[in-house]
N, C-alpha and C positions, 0 to 999 in steps of 0.2 A: 186158144186159151193161155192166159198168162199164168206164171207160177205164183205160188204163195210168196216167194221171196221177191218177185217183180212187183207184186202189189204192195208189199211193205216198203219197198224202196221209195215210194213216192211220199211217204209220211215224214213229218218233222222228227228230227233226231231222237228226242226222248220217247215219243210214242213208238217209233220204229224199234228202237232198242228194246223196249219193254216187250213188244210183241215177238220180236225175233228170239228173245230169250225163251219164251214159251215154245215156239216152234223148234228151237234147238233141243230143248228137254224132250219134246215129243220125238224128234228124230233120233235122239240118243236112245230113248227107250224102245223105239220101233224103227230100227234102221231100214226095215222093208217098206216103210210108208212112202207113198207116192203123191204127187200133186194131183189134185182133182177139183171138182166143183160139186157142192151140194147145197141145196136150197139157195142158189145163186151166190154162195160164198166160196171164195177160194179156200180149199181145205186140204188137209192131209188125209189120205185114205189108206186103208189096210184091207186086203182081201175084198176089195171092191165096195167097201162100206166107209162112211165118213168116220174118221177118228177124231179130229177137232178142227175148228177154224177159229181165227182170231180176226177182229176188225177194229177199226178206229171210227168214231163218230165225233161230232162237235164237242161233246161234253164228257165222254168217257171211252174207254177201251172195252172190248168184249171178248170173252172166251166162250166158245160154243162146243161143249163136248157131245152134242147130239144125243143127250140122254138125261132125262129128268132123274133117273135112278142114280146116276153118276154124281150129279150135283148133290142129291140127298146124302150120298155116302161121304161127302166132305162138308156138308152144310154147317156142322158144328165148329169147323175150323175157319169159317169165313165170316166171323163177326165184323160188322163195319162195311161189308161189301153188299152191293145191291145184286140180289139174286132173283131170277125169274125161272120159269119151268125149265127152260133150256139154255139159259145165259148166266154168266157171271160177269158183272160190270165192275170195272176198277179204273184206276188212273196210273200214269206212269210213276207218280209220286207215291202211290200206295198200291204196289203190284201184288198179284196173287203169289204167295210164297212158293219157292221152288219145290219143297217137299209135297206141297198140296198139288202143284201141277203134276208132278210125278205120279201121285196117287190117282189123279184124275185120268191120266193117260193109261195107267195100268188097269184101272177099272173098266175103262172103255174098251181097251184091248181084250179084256176078259169077256166082256159082253159080246164083242165081235167074234171072238174064237169060239164062244159058246160051248 
């Protein structure tokens, strides 16, 4: 299995930097997070559970916090972003703000730590 960093290394510069920023924030917030695989996505895991994953597709980037409740907790701060039950879609030109990413990571960590 390749690491999260290895999968991001294959992306064009702007997309890679945007997704690496999210991963870096998550690793700062949860230094114990390790690379893993969840729902066929390269993900950061904590305590054996998925913390978050990021991906790139043809038309957008995605952040997966693996929790509809976590997305709901920041929904009011994501006007203009495409939200689904388990996904936040964005672009390199309009990234998820750092403070929102930190709050997503903290909320997901709290769920995992239960």
